[in-house]
C-alpha positions as CSV (number, residue, x, y, z in Angstrom):
1,M,-18.5,14.6,-18.8
2,I,-19.4,11.3,-17.1
3,I,-21.3,9.9,-20.0
4,G,-18.3,10.4,-22.3
5,R,-16.1,8.4,-19.8
6,I,-18.7,5.6,-19.6
7,I,-18.8,5.4,-23.4
8,A,-15.0,5.3,-23.6
9,V,-15.0,2.4,-21.1
10,L,-17.6,0.5,-23.2
11,I,-15.6,1.1,-26.4
12,G,-12.5,-0.3,-24.7
13,Y,-14.5,-3.2,-23.3
14,C,-15.6,-4.3,-26.7
15,F,-12.1,-4.4,-28.0
16,G,-10.8,-6.1,-24.9
17,M,-13.3,-8.9,-25.2
18,V,-11.6,-10.2,-28.4
19,L,-9.4,-12.9,-26.8
20,M,-7.1,-14.1,-29.6
21,G,-5.7,-17.1,-27.7
22,Y,-9.2,-18.4,-27.1
23,L,-10.1,-17.9,-30.7
24,I,-7.0,-19.6,-32.0
25,G,-7.6,-22.5,-29.7
26,K,-11.2,-22.9,-30.9
27,S,-10.0,-22.9,-34.5
28,K,-7.8,-25.9,-33.5
29,H,-10.6,-27.5,-31.5
30,I,-8.8,-26.8,-28.2
31,D,-10.5,-25.0,-25.4
32,L,-7.7,-23.1,-23.6
33,T,-9.9,-22.8,-20.5
34,K,-9.7,-26.5,-20.1
35,V,-5.9,-27.1,-20.7
36,G,-2.8,-26.0,-18.8
37,S,-3.5,-23.2,-16.4
38,G,-6.9,-22.7,-17.9
39,N,-6.0,-19.1,-18.8
40,V,-6.6,-17.6,-22.3
41,G,-3.5,-15.4,-22.2
42,S,-0.3,-15.6,-24.2
43,T,1.6,-17.8,-21.7
44,N,-0.9,-20.6,-21.6
45,T,-1.5,-20.2,-25.4
46,M,2.2,-20.6,-26.0
47,R,2.5,-23.7,-23.8
48,N,-0.4,-25.4,-25.4
49,L,-0.6,-24.1,-29.0
50,G,3.0,-23.3,-29.7
51,V,5.2,-20.2,-30.0
52,T,3.5,-18.7,-33.1
53,A,0.1,-18.8,-31.5
54,G,1.5,-17.4,-28.3
55,L,3.2,-14.5,-30.0
56,I,0.1,-13.6,-32.1
57,T,-1.9,-13.7,-28.9
58,L,0.6,-11.5,-27.1
59,L,0.7,-8.9,-29.9
60,W,-3.0,-8.6,-30.1
61,D,-3.6,-8.6,-26.4
62,C,-1.1,-5.7,-26.2
63,F,-2.2,-3.7,-29.2
64,K,-6.0,-4.0,-28.8
65,C,-5.6,-1.4,-26.1
66,V,-3.7,0.8,-28.6
67,V,-6.4,0.3,-31.2
68,A,-9.2,1.1,-28.6
69,C,-7.4,4.3,-27.5
70,F,-6.8,5.4,-31.0
71,F,-10.5,4.8,-31.9
72,V,-11.6,6.9,-28.9
73,W,-9.1,9.6,-30.0
74,L,-10.7,9.6,-33.5
75,T,-14.2,9.8,-32.0
76,Y,-13.6,12.4,-29.3
77,H,-10.8,14.8,-30.3
78,R,-13.0,17.1,-32.3
79,F,-15.6,17.5,-29.5
80,V,-13.6,17.8,-26.2
81,D,-10.8,20.0,-25.0
82,S,-8.8,17.2,-23.4
83,V,-9.1,13.8,-25.2
84,Y,-6.4,12.1,-23.2
85,I,-8.5,11.4,-20.1
86,Y,-11.1,9.6,-22.3
87,M,-8.3,7.5,-23.8
88,V,-7.3,6.4,-20.3
89,Y,-10.9,5.3,-19.7
90,A,-10.8,3.4,-23.0
91,G,-7.6,1.7,-21.8
92,L,-9.4,0.7,-18.5
93,G,-12.3,-0.7,-20.5
94,T,-9.9,-2.8,-22.6
95,V,-8.3,-4.3,-19.6
96,L,-11.7,-5.0,-18.1
97,G,-13.0,-6.6,-21.3
98,H,-9.9,-8.8,-21.5
99,D,-10.2,-9.9,-17.9
100,F,-14.0,-10.2,-17.6
101,P,-15.5,-10.9,-21.1
102,C,-19.3,-11.3,-20.7
103,Y,-19.6,-14.1,-23.3
104,M,-17.2,-16.2,-21.2
105,H,-19.1,-15.8,-17.9
106,F,-16.7,-12.9,-17.1
107,K,-13.7,-15.3,-16.9
108,G,-10.9,-14.1,-19.2
109,G,-7.2,-13.5,-19.0
110,K,-5.1,-12.0,-16.2
111,G,-4.5,-8.7,-17.9
112,V,-0.7,-8.6,-18.1
113,A,-0.5,-8.2,-21.9
114,S,-3.5,-5.8,-21.9
115,T,-1.8,-3.8,-19.1
116,L,1.3,-3.7,-21.2
117,G,-0.8,-2.3,-24.1
118,F,-2.3,0.2,-21.6
119,I,1.2,1.5,-20.9
120,I,2.3,1.5,-24.5
121,A,-0.8,3.4,-25.7
122,L,-1.0,5.9,-22.8
123,F,2.3,6.2,-21.0
124,P,5.0,5.0,-23.4
125,M,7.7,6.9,-21.5
126,G,6.9,4.7,-18.5
127,L,7.4,1.5,-20.3
128,P,11.2,0.9,-19.8
129,I,11.1,0.3,-16.0
130,P,8.3,-2.3,-15.8
131,A,9.6,-3.9,-19.0
132,C,13.1,-4.2,-17.6
133,V,11.8,-5.5,-14.3
134,F,9.7,-8.1,-16.1
135,I,12.5,-9.3,-18.4
136,A,15.1,-9.4,-15.7
137,L,12.9,-11.5,-13.3
138,V,11.8,-13.9,-16.0
139,A,15.4,-14.3,-17.2
140,L,16.6,-15.0,-13.7
141,T,13.8,-17.1,-12.3
142,R,11.8,-18.3,-15.4
143,Y,8.7,-17.4,-13.5
144,V,6.5,-15.3,-15.9
145,S,4.0,-14.7,-13.1
146,L,6.7,-13.2,-10.8
147,G,7.9,-10.9,-13.5
148,S,4.3,-9.9,-14.3
149,I,3.4,-9.2,-10.6
150,I,6.5,-7.1,-9.8
151,G,6.4,-5.4,-13.2
152,C,2.8,-4.2,-12.6
153,L,3.7,-3.1,-9.1
154,S,6.7,-1.1,-10.4
155,F,4.4,0.6,-13.0
156,A,2.0,1.8,-10.2
157,I,4.9,3.1,-8.1
158,E,6.4,4.8,-11.2
159,M,3.1,6.6,-12.0
160,L,2.7,7.9,-8.4
161,V,6.3,9.1,-8.4
162,G,6.0,10.7,-11.8
163,A,2.8,12.5,-10.9
164,H,4.5,13.9,-7.8
165,Y,7.2,15.4,-9.9
166,G,4.8,16.9,-12.4
167,L,5.3,14.5,-15.3
168,L,1.6,14.3,-16.0
169,D,1.0,18.0,-16.0
170,A,1.3,18.4,-19.8
171,K,-1.7,16.2,-20.6
172,Y,-3.9,16.2,-17.6
173,T,-5.4,18.8,-15.2
174,S,-5.0,18.3,-11.5
175,S,-8.4,16.7,-11.1
176,E,-7.8,14.4,-14.1
177,Q,-4.5,13.4,-12.7
178,I,-6.3,11.9,-9.7
179,E,-8.5,9.9,-12.0
180,V,-5.4,8.8,-14.0
181,L,-3.6,7.6,-10.9
182,V,-6.6,5.8,-9.5
183,I,-7.1,4.0,-12.8
184,C,-3.4,3.1,-13.2
185,C,-3.1,1.7,-9.7
186,F,-6.4,-0.2,-10.2
187,V,-5.2,-1.7,-13.4
188,A,-1.9,-2.8,-11.8
189,A,-3.6,-4.1,-8.7
190,L,-6.1,-6.0,-10.7
191,A,-3.4,-7.8,-12.6
192,I,-1.7,-8.7,-9.3
193,V,-5.0,-9.9,-7.7
194,L,-5.8,-12.1,-10.7
195,H,-2.4,-13.8,-10.1
196,H,-3.6,-15.0,-6.7
197,A,-3.3,-18.7,-7.6
198,N,0.2,-18.0,-9.0
199,I,1.2,-16.2,-5.9
200,K,0.1,-19.2,-3.8
201,R,2.1,-21.6,-6.0
202,L,5.2,-19.3,-5.9
203,L,5.0,-19.4,-2.1
204,N,4.6,-23.1,-2.1
205,G,7.5,-23.6,-4.6
206,N,5.4,-25.4,-7.3
207,E,4.8,-22.6,-9.8
208,N,5.3,-23.5,-13.5
209,K,8.4,-22.2,-15.1
210,F,8.4,-20.6,-18.5
211,S,9.3,-22.8,-21.5
212,F,9.0,-22.3,-25.3
213,H,8.0,-25.9,-25.8
214,P,4.3,-26.7,-26.0
215,E,3.0,-29.0,-23.3
216,T,2.3,-32.6,-24.2
217,R,-1.4,-33.4,-24.3
218,A,-2.9,-36.9,-24.0
């Protein structure tokens, strides 16, 4: 049911386009795309608008994927035999909406928080490993970008290993599992690719370290 998958992606995309950090910044007459890293995600929001704004942004960027998937479940579960694959497509749409919102010339966030929401909504049992990897690396290095990159990579590897051992069999058919793995690897790879500038700074040794204190603005 290709049309059903496309509609699920579009539903997710609409939820994903709601960028809380950008909206909070606008309410305070601050354009996050023009301060700090220029990113509208929770890290740049926290650095420039404070901890509260950053946490609100983080929570929404995570749970908008949960909301999108639940909306698709409500819409689809009475009409299809396996609703879970459509929820995966909704999760994909949410990440795409967050990363490439049409009203911002397709320049949004880097998708880490929305990827976290993707995992929470669709593969909660897979959350501990990437979460622990992220927390450990940020605690040790204070590089949020490094924790995000390796955390996303660990999620993709975890999904491939889990599928090999049959952990997806309960919800997805064999053909659906291929779709799921492609989408999961794509979402993880997309987050890594969107960190290309951070990767360059990490290699050059001038990447910004995490701090709870807002940056001072002139």
